[in-house]
KEMARLO-403866 format. One record per residue (C-alpha): residue in three letters; x, y, z; residue number from 1. Coordinates in nm, 4 decimals. Layout:
% KEMARLO-403866
SITE   aa        px        py        pz    i
SITE  Ala         X         Y         Z  NUM
...
This chain:
% KEMARLO-403866
SITE   aa        px        py        pz    i
SITE  Met    0.3737    0.4141    0.9906    1
SITE  Phe    0.6553    0.4196    0.7402    2
SITE  Asn    0.9102    0.1748    0.8882    3
SITE  Leu    1.1636    0.2580    0.6210    4
SITE  Gln    1.4354    0.0219    0.5092    5
SITE  Gln    1.6857    0.0545    0.2280    6
SITE  Glu    1.5613   -0.0935   -0.0958    7
SITE  Gln    1.8445   -0.3469   -0.1020    8
SITE  Ser    1.6414   -0.5475    0.1475    9
SITE  Tyr    1.3353   -0.5180   -0.0728   10
SITE  Asn    1.3571   -0.8576   -0.2429   11
SITE  Asp    1.3947   -1.0273    0.0941   12
SITE  Lys    1.0659   -0.8781    0.2082   13
SITE  Met    0.8457   -0.9416   -0.0906   14
SITE  Gly    0.6720   -1.2283    0.0890   15
SITE  Ser    0.5681   -1.5678   -0.0387   16
SITE  Ala    0.4709   -1.6484   -0.3936   17
SITE  Asp    0.1227   -1.7673   -0.3085   18
SITE  Gly   -0.0488   -1.4295   -0.3016   19
SITE  Asp    0.0282   -1.3095    0.0506   20
SITE  Asp    0.0940   -0.9492    0.1331   21
SITE  Pro    0.3973   -0.8389   -0.0732   22
SITE  Cys    0.5789   -0.7210    0.2368   23
SITE  Gly    0.5370   -1.0493    0.4161   24
SITE  Ala    0.2114   -1.1243    0.5986   25
SITE  Lys    0.1401   -0.7713    0.7108   26
SITE  Glu   -0.2159   -0.6510    0.7290   27
SITE  Ser   -0.3263   -0.3828    0.4920   28
SITE  Ser   -0.3779   -0.0366    0.6296   29
SITE  Thr   -0.7417   -0.0925    0.5377   30
SITE  Ser   -0.7778   -0.2983    0.8545   31
SITE  Thr   -0.5178   -0.1220    1.0673   32
SITE  Thr   -0.5877    0.2046    1.2453   33
SITE  Phe   -0.2954    0.4449    1.2680   34
SITE  Thr   -0.3011    0.7772    1.4488   35
SITE  Pro    0.0098    0.9792    1.3628   36
SITE  Ile    0.1711    1.2119    1.6147   37
SITE  Ser    0.1625    1.5564    1.4586   38
SITE  Val    0.3159    1.8617    1.6279   39
SITE  Lys    0.3961    2.2225    1.5443   40
SITE  Ile    0.7687    2.2982    1.5319   41
SITE  Ile    1.0001    2.5519    1.3685   42
SITE  Cys    1.2114    2.4018    1.0908   43
SITE  Asn    1.5013    2.6205    0.9760   44
SITE  Asn    1.3293    2.9274    1.1248   45
SITE  Thr    1.0019    2.8429    0.9485   46
SITE  Pro    0.6865    2.7339    1.1362   47
SITE  Gln    0.5842    2.3900    1.0189   48
SITE  Lys    0.3898    2.0787    1.1189   49
SITE  Ala    0.5843    1.7551    1.1528   50
SITE  Leu    0.4980    1.3899    1.2052   51
SITE  Ile    0.6886    1.2088    1.4789   52
SITE  Asp    0.7304    0.8468    1.3732   53
SITE  Thr    0.8857    0.6101    1.6275   54
SITE  Gly    0.9034    0.3372    1.3621   55
SITE  Ser    1.1007    0.5377    1.1072   56
SITE  Ala    1.4774    0.4897    1.0900   57
SITE  Ile    1.5424    0.8206    0.9112   58
SITE  Thr    1.4194    1.1774    0.9145   59
SITE  Ile    1.2605    1.2715    0.5819   60
SITE  Ile    1.1619    1.6048    0.4324   61
SITE  His    0.9632    1.6602    0.1154   62
SITE  Gln    1.1381    1.8518   -0.1605   63
SITE  His    0.8451    2.0943   -0.1826   64
SITE  Leu    0.8894    2.2019    0.1804   65
SITE  Leu    1.2662    2.2286    0.1424   66
SITE  Asn    1.2191    2.4682   -0.1486   67
SITE  Asp    1.0029    2.6931    0.0709   68
SITE  Ile    1.2431    2.7268    0.3668   69
SITE  Pro    1.6016    2.8558    0.4015   70
SITE  His    1.8493    2.5686    0.3891   71
SITE  Glu    2.2095    2.4766    0.3282   72
SITE  Lys    2.3333    2.3245    0.0049   73
SITE  Leu    2.1759    1.9896   -0.0766   74
SITE  Ile    2.4137    1.6946   -0.0676   75
SITE  Pro    2.3083    1.4839   -0.3689   76
SITE  Lys    2.2574    1.1107   -0.3329   77
SITE  Thr    2.0314    0.8629   -0.5067   78
SITE  Ile    1.8743    0.5862   -0.3040   79
SITE  Asn    1.5319    0.4314   -0.2569   80
SITE  His    1.3632    0.3501    0.0725   81
SITE  Leu    1.0771    0.1077    0.1217   82
SITE  Ser    0.7842    0.2315    0.3298   83
SITE  Gly    0.5567    0.0235    0.5512   84
SITE  Asn    0.2899    0.0038    0.2794   85
SITE  Cys    0.5431   -0.1274    0.0258   86
SITE  Ser    0.5683    0.1924   -0.1785   87
SITE  Thr    0.9109    0.3258   -0.2752   88
SITE  Leu    1.0385    0.6654   -0.1624   89
SITE  Asn    1.2741    0.8308   -0.4092   90
SITE  Ile    1.5607    1.0018   -0.2241   91
SITE  Ile    1.7519    1.2721   -0.4121   92
SITE  Gly    1.9859    1.3931   -0.1371   93
SITE  Glu    2.0324    1.4817    0.2274   94
SITE  Ile    2.0258    1.8090    0.4172   95
SITE  Pro    2.0977    1.9272    0.7750   96
SITE  Leu    1.7919    2.0696    0.9523   97
SITE  Glu    1.7384    2.2732    1.2666   98
SITE  Ile    1.4272    2.1699    1.4566   99
SITE  Asn    1.3153    2.4228    1.7181  100
SITE  Val    1.0755    2.2813    1.9754  101
SITE  Asn    0.9355    2.5643    2.1857  102
SITE  Gly    1.2725    2.7316    2.2231  103
SITE  Ile    1.4956    2.4238    2.2404  104
SITE  Lys    1.7006    2.3907    1.9223  105
SITE  Thr    1.7910    2.0475    1.7891  106
SITE  Thr    1.9659    1.9348    1.4721  107
SITE  Thr    1.9242    1.6356    1.2454  108
SITE  Ile    2.0210    1.5082    0.9008  109
SITE  Ala    1.7197    1.4496    0.6771  110
SITE  Asp    1.6822    1.2619    0.3508  111
SITE  Val    1.5065    1.4652    0.0818  112
SITE  Thr    1.2355    1.2858   -0.1147  113
SITE  Thr    1.0116    1.3736   -0.4059  114
SITE  Asn    0.7116    1.1555   -0.3162  115
SITE  Leu    0.6198    1.1661    0.0511  116
SITE  Val    0.2590    1.1836    0.1723  117
SITE  Thr    0.3483    1.4525    0.4268  118
SITE  Asn    0.6017    1.7341    0.4478  119
SITE  Leu    0.8284    1.6278    0.7334  120
SITE  Ile    0.8868    1.3115    0.9378  121
SITE  Leu    1.1077    1.3082    1.2494  122
SITE  Asp    1.2553    0.9659    1.3154  123
SITE  Ser    1.3437    0.7542    1.6193  124
SITE  Asp    1.7085    0.8748    1.6227  125
SITE  Trp    1.5904    1.2336    1.6614  126
SITE  Ile    1.3640    1.1220    1.9462  127
SITE  Gln    1.6373    0.9366    2.1341  128
SITE  Ser    1.9261    1.1774    2.0785  129
SITE  Asn    1.7217    1.4741    2.2020  130
SITE  Asn    1.5514    1.3053    2.4991  131
SITE  Val    1.2064    1.3484    2.3519  132
SITE  Tyr    0.9281    1.2022    2.5675  133
SITE  Ile    0.6011    1.1147    2.3974  134
SITE  Leu    0.3287    1.1585    2.6583  135
SITE  Thr    0.0267    0.9927    2.5063  136
SITE  Pro   -0.2200    1.0437    2.7951  137
SITE  Glu   -0.1365    1.4144    2.8048  138
SITE  Gln   -0.1348    1.4333    2.4217  139
SITE  Gln    0.1971    1.6151    2.4106  140
SITE  Ile    0.5714    1.5677    2.3673  141
SITE  Met    0.8302    1.6907    2.6179  142
SITE  Ile    1.2026    1.7663    2.5869  143
SITE  Arg    1.4450    1.8056    2.8757  144
SITE  Arg    1.7853    1.9692    2.8275  145
SITE  Arg    2.0273    2.1317    3.0712  146
SITE  Gly    1.7641    2.1671    3.3375  147
SITE  Lys    1.5134    2.3155    3.0976  148
SITE  Glu    1.1885    2.1377    3.0216  149
SITE  Val    0.9471    2.2281    2.7426  150
SITE  Ser    0.6417    2.0605    2.5966  151
SITE  Ile    0.4159    2.1070    2.2956  152
SITE  Pro    0.0715    1.9513    2.2361  153
SITE  Phe   -0.0245    1.7090    1.9642  154
SITE  Val   -0.1978    1.8630    1.6639  155
SITE  Lys   -0.4945    1.6819    1.5187  156
SITE  Pro   -0.3976    1.5931    1.1615  157
SITE  Pro   -0.6448    1.6541    0.8787  158
SITE  Leu   -0.8614    1.3595    0.7808  159
SITE  Leu   -0.7133    1.2005    0.4700  160
SITE  Asn   -0.8814    0.8590    0.4596  161
SITE  Tyr   -1.2475    0.7923    0.3813  162
SITE  Leu   -1.4518    0.4731    0.3541  163
SITE  Ala   -1.5696    0.3514    0.0152  164
SITE  Ser   -1.8909    0.1484    0.0443  165
SITE  Leu   -2.0942   -0.0357   -0.2187  166
SITE  Ile   -2.3990    0.1592   -0.3383  167
SITE  Asn   -2.6133   -0.1310   -0.4637  168
SITE  Tyr   -2.5952   -0.5015   -0.3922  169
SITE  Ile   -2.4454   -0.7057   -0.6729  170
SITE  Thr   -2.4167   -1.0735   -0.7662  171
SITE  Leu   -2.0955   -1.1780   -0.9369  172
SITE  Pro   -2.1179   -1.4927   -1.1554  173
SITE  Pro   -1.8356   -1.7505   -1.1325  174
SITE  Phe   -1.5048   -1.6349   -1.2826  175
SITE  Ser   -1.6402   -1.2932   -1.3742  176
SITE  Glu   -1.5403   -0.9297   -1.3549  177
SITE  Lys   -1.7756   -0.6359   -1.3041  178
SITE  Ile   -1.7578   -0.2615   -1.2548  179
SITE  Val   -1.9362   -0.1493   -0.9368  180
SITE  Glu   -2.0097    0.1931   -0.7903  181
SITE  Ala   -1.9035    0.2926   -0.4400  182
SITE  Lys   -1.9905    0.6052   -0.2460  183
SITE  Val   -1.7381    0.8141   -0.0546  184
SITE  Gln   -1.7846    1.0970    0.1918  185
SITE  Pro   -1.5797    1.3899    0.0604  186
SITE  Asn   -1.7430    1.6228   -0.1911  187
SITE  Asn   -1.4650    1.8774   -0.2295  188
SITE  Ile   -1.1963    1.6591   -0.3886  189
SITE  Thr   -1.1765    1.4920   -0.7285  190
SITE  Asp   -0.8804    1.2520   -0.7286  191
SITE  Val   -0.8216    0.9853   -0.4638  192
SITE  Leu   -0.6063    0.6770   -0.4145  193
SITE  Phe   -0.8188    0.3639   -0.3562  194
SITE  Glu   -0.6949    0.0742   -0.1400  195
SITE  Pro   -0.9128   -0.2396   -0.1250  196
SITE  Asn   -1.0438   -0.4051    0.1890  197
SITE  Ser   -0.8130   -0.6996    0.2644  198
SITE  Arg   -1.1128   -0.9150    0.3591  199
SITE  Leu   -1.2241   -0.9257   -0.0035  200
SITE  Lys   -0.9170   -1.1300   -0.0904  201
SITE  Asn   -1.0170   -1.3921    0.1670  202
SITE  Lys   -1.3337   -1.4482   -0.0375  203
SITE  Ala   -1.1387   -1.4731   -0.3657  204
SITE  Leu   -1.2707   -1.1314   -0.4680  205
SITE  Phe   -0.9941   -0.9223   -0.6173  206
SITE  Thr   -0.9611   -0.5539   -0.6895  207
SITE  Gly   -0.6489   -0.3420   -0.7111  208
SITE  Asn   -0.5048   -0.0188   -0.5768  209
SITE  Ala   -0.5969    0.2574   -0.8168  210
SITE  Leu   -0.5984    0.6324   -0.8667  211
SITE  Leu   -0.9664    0.7173   -0.9169  212
SITE  Asn   -1.1787    1.0189   -0.9963  213
SITE  Ile   -1.4757    1.1126   -0.7763  214
SITE  Glu   -1.7966    1.2268   -0.9439  215
SITE  Asn   -2.0992    1.3089   -0.7279  216
SITE  Arg   -1.9322    1.1352   -0.4328  217
SITE  Thr   -1.9085    0.8165   -0.6394  218
SITE  Ile   -1.6174    0.6084   -0.7675  219
SITE  Glu   -1.6154    0.3075   -1.0006  220
SITE  Ile   -1.4214   -0.0061   -0.9031  221
SITE  Ser   -1.3540   -0.3274   -1.0945  222
SITE  Ile   -1.4072   -0.6481   -0.8911  223
SITE  Ile   -1.3122   -0.9999   -1.0006  224
SITE  Asn   -1.4770   -1.3152   -0.8647  225
SITE  Ala   -1.2181   -1.5956   -0.8855  226
SITE  Met   -1.4488   -1.8645   -0.7422  227
SITE  Asn   -1.6390   -2.1307   -0.9377  228
SITE  Arg   -1.9629   -2.0157   -0.7768  229
SITE  Gln   -2.1478   -1.6874   -0.7708  230
SITE  Gln   -2.0972   -1.4421   -0.4848  231
SITE  Thr   -2.3209   -1.1605   -0.3667  232
SITE  Leu   -2.2061   -0.8366   -0.2074  233
SITE  Ser   -2.4541   -0.6509    0.0093  234
SITE  Glu   -2.5387   -0.2838   -0.0176  235
SITE  Gly   -2.3148   -0.0730    0.2039  236
SITE  Ile   -2.0352   -0.3310    0.2347  237
SITE  Lys   -1.6924   -0.1752    0.2880  238
SITE  Leu   -1.4900   -0.2143   -0.0314  239
SITE  Gly   -1.1875   -0.0223    0.0945  240
SITE  Ile   -1.0636    0.3257    0.1710  241
SITE  Val   -0.9805    0.6259   -0.0432  242
SITE  Thr   -0.6974    0.8607    0.0445  243
SITE  Gln   -0.7076    1.2281   -0.0333  244
SITE  Leu   -0.4161    1.3436   -0.2456  245
SITE  Ser   -0.2610    1.6752   -0.1567  246
SITE  Ser   -0.2350    1.9252   -0.4384  247
SITE  Thr    0.1336    1.9778   -0.3538  248
SITE  Ile    0.2428    1.6200   -0.2856  249
SITE  Gly    0.2685    1.3569   -0.5558  250
SITE  Val    0.2269    0.9848   -0.4922  251
SITE  Thr    0.4218    0.7558   -0.7216  252
SITE  Val    0.4444    0.3814   -0.7735  253
SITE  Ser    0.7939    0.2486   -0.8302  254
SITE  Ser    0.8494    0.0793   -1.1661  255
SITE  Asn    1.0636   -0.1794   -0.9865  256
SITE  Tyr    0.7571   -0.3477   -0.8480  257
SITE  Leu    0.4110   -0.4023   -0.9916  258
SITE  Ile    0.1131   -0.5016   -0.7752  259
SITE  Glu   -0.1015   -0.6823   -1.0271  260
SITE  Arg   -0.4720   -0.7535   -1.0129  261
SITE  Ile   -0.4067   -1.1260   -0.9764  262
SITE  Pro   -0.1930   -1.2195   -0.6696  263
SITE  Lys    0.1406   -1.3730   -0.7552  264
SITE  Gly    0.1265   -1.7509   -0.7385  265
SITE  Lys    0.2840   -2.0653   -0.8760  266
SITE  Ala    0.0415   -2.1012   -1.1646  267
SITE  Cys    0.1593   -2.3529   -1.4250  268
SITE  Lys    0.5120   -2.3609   -1.2807  269
SITE  Val    0.5125   -2.7365   -1.2190  270
SITE  Leu    0.2086   -2.8647   -1.4034  271
SITE  Ile    0.2982   -2.7171   -1.7425  272
SITE  Pro    0.6386   -2.7954   -1.8986  273
SITE  Glu    0.8454   -2.4912   -1.9769  274
SITE  Gly    0.7514   -2.3389   -2.3079  275
SITE  Lys    0.4271   -2.5294   -2.3582  276
SITE  Gly    0.1568   -2.2978   -2.4880  277
SITE  Ala    0.3973   -2.0063   -2.4687  278
SITE  Lys    0.5862   -1.8014   -2.7197  279
SITE  Ala    0.9597   -1.8608   -2.7342  280
SITE  Ser    1.0324   -1.4953   -2.6764  281
SITE  Asn    0.8581   -1.5108   -2.3390  282
SITE  Thr    1.0530   -1.7952   -2.1764  283
SITE  Ser    1.2679   -1.5685   -1.9620  284
SITE  Asn    1.2034   -1.5310   -1.5913  285
SITE  Phe    0.9000   -1.3108   -1.5220  286
SITE  Asn    1.0819   -1.1151   -1.2527  287
SITE  His    1.3228   -0.9851   -1.5169  288
SITE  Met    1.0558   -0.8833   -1.7650  289
SITE  Pro    0.9939   -0.5093   -1.8149  290
SITE  Thr    0.6955   -0.3744   -1.6281  291
SITE  Thr    0.3992   -0.2972   -1.8547  292
SITE  Thr    0.0305   -0.2386   -1.8295  293
SITE  Ser   -0.0568   -0.3560   -2.1801  294
SITE  His   -0.3799   -0.5431   -2.2444  295
SITE  Asp   -0.1891   -0.8525   -2.3612  296
SITE  Gln    0.0016   -0.8961   -2.0342  297
SITE  Gln   -0.3082   -0.8161   -1.8336  298
SITE  His   -0.4552   -1.1492   -1.9468  299
SITE  Gln   -0.1337   -1.3503   -1.9596  300
SITE  Cys   -0.0277   -1.6418   -1.7391  301
SITE  Arg    0.2771   -1.5332   -1.5408  302
SITE  Glu    0.4469   -1.8741   -1.5670  303
SITE  Cys    0.3708   -2.0195   -1.9118  304
SITE  Tyr    0.3052   -1.6742   -2.0674  305
SITE  Gln    0.0020   -1.7978   -2.2592  306
SITE  His   -0.2298   -1.5137   -2.3627  307
SITE  Phe   -0.6070   -1.5063   -2.3110  308
SITE  Asn   -0.8720   -1.2782   -2.4498  309
SITE  Thr   -1.0503   -1.2141   -2.1198  310
SITE  Gly   -0.9845   -1.2276   -1.7483  311
SITE  Asn   -1.2441   -1.5031   -1.7140  312
SITE  Glu   -1.0519   -1.7313   -1.9493  313
SITE  Leu   -0.7311   -1.6647   -1.7581  314
SITE  Phe   -0.8927   -1.7523   -1.4254  315
SITE  Lys   -1.0280   -2.0788   -1.5657  316
SITE  His   -0.6816   -2.1602   -1.6974  317
SITE  Leu   -0.5194   -2.0926   -1.3599  318
SITE  Arg   -0.7781   -2.2927   -1.1722  319
SITE  Asn   -0.7629   -2.5958   -1.4010  320
SITE  Lys   -0.3844   -2.6085   -1.4014  321
SITE  Cys   -0.3215   -2.5299   -1.0348  322
SITE  Tyr   -0.6233   -2.7083   -0.8850  323
SITE  Pro   -0.7302   -2.9979   -1.1132  324
SITE  Glu   -1.0629   -3.1707   -1.0596  325
SITE  Glu   -0.9050   -3.4654   -0.8749  326
SITE  Ile   -0.7407   -3.2306   -0.6233  327
SITE  Arg   -1.0682   -3.0459   -0.5650  328
SITE  Gln   -1.2445   -3.3786   -0.5066  329
SITE  Gln   -0.9805   -3.4767   -0.2501  330
SITE  Ile   -1.0222   -3.1448   -0.0715  331
SITE  Asn   -1.4014   -3.1769   -0.0632  332
SITE  Lys   -1.3740   -3.5325    0.0699  333
SITE  Ser   -1.1298   -3.4302    0.3434  334
SITE  Ile   -1.3623   -3.1558    0.4779  335
SITE  Glu   -1.6994   -3.3231    0.4329  336
SITE  His   -1.7043   -3.4198    0.8047  337
SITE  Ile   -1.7145   -3.0480    0.9051  338
SITE  Asn   -2.0725   -2.9434    0.9796  339
SITE  Asp   -2.0110   -2.5694    0.9994  340
SITE  Asp   -2.0628   -2.4357    0.6454  341
SITE  Lys   -1.8627   -2.1194    0.7092  342
SITE  Gln   -1.5667   -2.3067    0.8540  343
SITE  Arg   -1.5787   -2.5622    0.5725  344
SITE  Glu   -1.5808   -2.2843    0.3132  345
SITE  Gln   -1.2793   -2.1170    0.4750  346
SITE  Leu   -1.0809   -2.4430    0.4703  347
């Protein structure tokens, strides 16, 4: 699930500049089902649940859990790891751990983080070095050592993800933005992390990841229609998923990377000469600009840095500069021989 790499490889994995997934053509977890392997172990003489992640290159423990169990002195180090969903894990040090699996004691070195979505992750090195067998049909793991063989069953993890579906159908005018209401299942939590359905982007409908508050099983989401025609969303359509936030685990977004509401593209890079329509103070490379969430930058072209009063004006600007009328006419002419409306629209 986490597939951690050191952050030095981060810029090499940001993906293309045309709005693809920032980690490089990977599907969002909205459309990917993941069932973690959770087991009960004893960590430093303390009963604990752990996730076994065959895709993780390091063992990780949350600082909150480390504070609750006996442990040796923390070895300080500062480094960031990139997780499979492109979030950054802040590492503050490393610590040796003893993992007891039904009487068989193993050891590992774990990185200590302040913002993990679970308490403990055991990595692929721990699996291989301790001859851990993951028996999926039997729903258990098994360890063999010195003629001794032990096994422990999988533990069903608590449900953390819930669907967010549109309450009422809505029609979005061309180049418009609206606030819509979506219903979610849980009624005993208040704050959730929303992740949009990746299929919305295929229809040029954009909404962003957001920390939202649930009231009466309802959340409010902003949706932008970037097409030059109106689009209608049906009642009950899946807008995305919401993730329950643990009261003891914080989720942070690294300031080194900002997922904006408008996918990164090449807007105005070639068609507008440098500096035209832009302030002189904004001619530096966008990637070196400080991250901000101000209203001015929210409606600012990322290439020419021209400011707009509304999101609608910005979208019109991007469309006119990146896809002039003559280009759109050429595209329409090249696909007019396709009879299938759906296929023609996709092209």
